[in-house]
N, C-alpha and C positions, 0 to 999 in steps of 0.2 A: 646272173643266175636266171634261167628261164623258168617260167611257171611250170609246175609239174602236174600234168593232166592225168597221170597214171594212178591217182589216189582214189579213183572211182567215186567222185562226188555223188551224193544222193540228195533227195529232198532234205532240207536242213532247217532247223529252228535255231535262231540266234537271238540272244539278248545282248544289246550293246548298251554300255553306260559310260559316261564321261561328259564333261562339259564345264560350264562356268565361263570359259573363254573360247575364242575361235581356235586357239592352239590345241585344245583337247577335242573340240567338236568336229572340225572339218576333216582331220585325219580319220576319225571314226566314220564319217559319212563316206569318204573316199574308199575306205576298206569295205564298207557295206556294199557300195556300188560294184566294186571289183569282185567281191564274193558272189553277188547275184549274177554278174555277167559270166563268171566262171561256171557256175552251176547251170545257168540257162544254155550255155554253149554245149552242154552234154545232155540237155533235155530234162534237167532237174530244176527244182524251185527253191526259193529262200523265203522263209517267213521270219520277219524281224519284229522284235519289240524293243523300243528304246526306253530305258528307265533313267530319269533325270530329276532335276529340281523343277518345281512348279514355276511357271512364268519366267522361263529361262531362255537363254540363247539356244540350248539344245532342244528345248520344246519347239521353238519356232523353226529350227532347221529340220527336225523330224517331221513336223506337220507339213511344212512346205514341200517336202520330198515324199509325202505319202506314206510315212512310216508310223505305225501305231506307237503311241507314247503313253507311259504311266509315270506319275510323280511319286517320289518318296521324300520323307523328311531328311534334311542334311544338316550336318554340324560343321561349321567353318572354324578352324583353329587359327586365331590371330597370333602370329609368331612374335616373340620378343626376346632380345638377348637377356632380359631380366626375368628370371623364373617367376618372381612374384607377380609381375605384370601378366604372365600367362594365365594366372588364376583371376582373370577379370570377370565381371558379371556377364559380359557378352559371351566369353568363352564357356563359362559354367552353364549358361542357358543353352548354348549350342551343343555342348557335350551331351546334354540330356536328350537332344534330338537324335543322336547316333543310335542308341538302342531301339528307339521308335522306328528309325529308318531301316535298321536291320530287320526288324519284325515285319515291316511292310514289304521290304524287298524279298524276304524269305517266302512270304505268301505268293508274291508274283512269280518267283523262280519255280516254286513248287507247282503252281497252276500251269505255267507256260511250258515247263519241262524242256528247256533248251538243250540242244546237243552240245553247245559251247557258249560261253559268255566272254565277250570282249570288253575290257575296261581300258579306257584311254586317259585316265587321270582326272583330277578335280575332286572336290570333296564328296560329290555324289557317288564316285566310284567305290568308296570304302564300304558303305552298307551293302551295296549290290554285290561287290566282290566277296565280302564275308558271307553273304547269303548263298552265293554260288558254292562256296566251300562247304557250308553246312548241309546243302542239298546234294553234295557230291556230284556237282556238275563241273566239267572241265572249264578252267578259268585261264584266259590269256590276257596278260597285262601288257599294254604297249606304252613305252616311254618315249616322248618326243624330244626331250632335251638331253644335253650331254650329261647333266647330273640327274639323279633320281628325285622325282617329286615326292612330297610328303605322303600323299595317298598311295602312290605306287610302292613306297618303302613298306608301308603297312601290309599291302597285298603280297609283296614279294616274300615277306616273312610268313604269310599264310599259305605258302606253297604253290603260288600261281606259276604258270609257264610265262617267262618274261621275254618280250621282244623289245630290243633297244634300237636306237637310231644311229649309234656310233660305237665302234669297237672299244673306245676308251671308257664307255659306260660300264662295261662288263665288270671291271675291277671294283666298281663302286657298289655292286650288288651285294646282298648278304651272301656269305660263303656258300650256303646251301643252294643258292640259285645260279651261281656263276657257271657251273659245269653244263647246265641245260639251257642257258640263255641263248637266244638267236638274234643276230644282228640283221635287222630287216631294212633299216632306214626309216624315214618318216614319210608316210604316204603323201604324194603330191597329186593334186587334181590333174587328170590327164589332159584337159584342155590347155593348161599352162604350157605344156610341152609342144604344142602344135602351132605356135605363133609364126607369122610370116612378116619379116621386117619391112618388106616393101608395102605392106598394107597399113602400117602404123600411122604414118603422117596423115594419110587420107582419112583413116578412121577417126583420128583426133580432130581433123580440120586444122592441122598444123601447116599452114600454107608457106611459112617462112623457113621451113626445115632445109638446111643445107647438107646435101648428101656427101659433100667433100669433107665435112667435119665429123668427129665422133659425137655421139649423143649420150648425155647424162640423164638418167631417170632419177628423180628425187621423190621419195615417198615417206610419209610418217604413219602409214596405215590409213584405214577408212576415215578416221576422224582428223587425220593430220597431226603433226607434232609442232608445237610452237618453237621448241628448241631447234629442230631441224630447219623449219621455215625461216626463222630469224637469222640463223647462221648462213644459210644459202643466200638469203636476200642481201646480206652484207658483202658477199663476194661475187654477186651476179655480174657486175661490170667486167671483172677479171675473167670469170667463168665463160661469159658469152663471147669473148674474143677468141676462145679456144674450142668451143663446143656448142652444139644445140642443147637446150635444156627443156625437158618435159617435167613439170613440177606439179605433183598431185598433193594438194595442201590441206584438204578438208573444207567442208562447207562453211565453217565459221571463220575461216581465215582468208578466203579468196578476195574479199573486197579490199582489205587493208594491203594485201600483197599487190593487188592490181594497181592500187593507188601509188604505192612506192615504185612500181615498175614504170610509171609514167615519166619518171625522171631519167630513164635510160636513153642513151643514144638510139635513135630510131633504127639505124643499121644493125645494132645489137639486139634491140627489142624484138625484131621480127624472128629471131632465133630462139625466143623464149615462149614456151606454151604453158600457161598456167591453167590448171583445172581443179575443181573441187574434188572430183572423184574420177577414177578410171574404171570403166565398166567392162563390157564384153570385149573391148579392144585390148585389155591388159596383156594377153598372150603375145599379141603383135608388138606392143610397146616393149615388153621384156626382150623379145627377139631382136628389136632394133637397138636396145640399149648397149653401149660399150662399157659404161660405168654406172653402177647403181649406188645411190646414197640412201641409207635406210636404217631402221631399227634392226635388231638382231634376234627377233623371236624365232622359235624353232621352225615355224611354218615358212617364214621368209627365207631362212637359211636352207631349208630343204629344197625350196623352189630355185633359189639362185645357184646352189651347187649342182642340182640336177641339170640346169641349163648351162653351167659353166660360165658364170658372170663375174667380172672383176667388181668387187664391192668395197665401199667405205662404210663401215658399220658405226653407228652412234647408239650404243646400248641404252635402253630405258633403265634409268637408275633405280626405279621403284619396282622393277619386276620381281616376282616371288623368288626369294633365295638368291637374288642378284643373277638369275639364270642367263639374262641376255648378255651380261659382261662375260660370263663363262663361255657361252656359245661363241662370242666374237673372239675372245682370247684364244680359244681352241683352234679356230681357223687361222688367225694371224700367226700363231706359233708355227704352223706348217706351211706358211707362205701362200695360203689360199684366200686371204682377204687382208684389208687394212682396217684397223680398229682404233677408234678414239676412246681409250680407256681411262684417260685422266681428264683434265679440264677440257671442255668443249668451247672453243671460241672461233671466230672467223679465221684468224691466222692459222690455227691448228688444222681447221678443215681444209683451208687452201693448201697447206703444206702436204696434207694427206692425198688430196686429189691431183695435185700438180704432176707428180711422176707418172700417173696413169694416163694423163692427157698428153704429156710431153713425149712419151716413149711408148709406141705401140708394142714393142717387145716386152717391156715391163708389164704392161696391161695383159698381154696374151699369156705371159708366164703365170700370173696370178689366176687368170681365168682357167688355165689348164689345171692348176693345182686344185681350184675350186671344183672343177668337173671330176677330178679323181676322187673327191670326197662325196660326190653326189650319188644318189641311188634312185634313178628315175623309175625303177621297177619295184619300189618299196611296197606299194599296195599289193602287188602279186606275191611278193615274199611273205607279207603278213597273211594273205589268204592261204598260202601253203601251211603256215603255222596253225591257223584256225582249223583247216581241214584235218591236219595231223592230230590235233587235240580232240576234235570231234570224233575221229575214228578210233 
């Protein structure tokens, strides 16, 4: 779907809310940047106010990117299968924050008078979204995951325009929202899509990279994942006979992994590049990777499907509502990924990776299916929804 420039964008005022995690925060930032670029391409401007929790990731991201920020009180609901545990002192205390947050947000919305409000989930989205409805301002809610988050369920029932990342999410919406929901995909940072594989090894300082072999990129996110790190460590001798490995392990894990790698055969060890963090070279590393071993958060899945990468997903068991397992299962069932949904151990990981390295056709088939699920133009699709709502 091409971006539709015929909607006569004008100078626009936007309130954006959402945060708590990068999964809610970075899609919001990508959408803001895409909306600003769309407006500026037609000689118009965007004025943005980000409303979030104090001392939060979203405040740091907004401030770093020159976006005005205001904080409101938020109430986090700690979920439990036992209804009695839901009435915990922490929940009761936080629930009293919600009316206070709504009152603060209503004042901000009233003063700023946005043309449209974008909510991307997280607890802070609830008071701001409800305030938008009270002030009769158009509200667009974006859901990043296959299943609807708790905050977005509340706002969907409040009559927001819903944008979802996957067609299968539409049936999970409240009945009143299903007919008007728009499938946009999950916005992906544009730089992720511009990687050059031939620059990756040089950018990393990976001098032992063998271009004749496939490359496996292992990542557990910025902090790294002990579960992923330890299982990969245990199959490294096997893995390095078949592939180059770029292993992003997190700053706290690099010393122990470096020490264990000293026991590798030197001929294999040169094909192993261990790093605490992959920075600006990430797009090139992703472009180089033939197989990715990672968590299955919504942002990761959006990037890997937009790029069409064969992935082995190891879901984070403690993710909210077990969403990472749902994300991974959704892709595995359509042949677009391999997922370790049961016990994770070195033998299971090796069995999952082996067919992808042994048979390029198998790998390419999964990559092709992944690409068919990807929406690299998700940010532009979401901009279309915001402009329609604003108009």
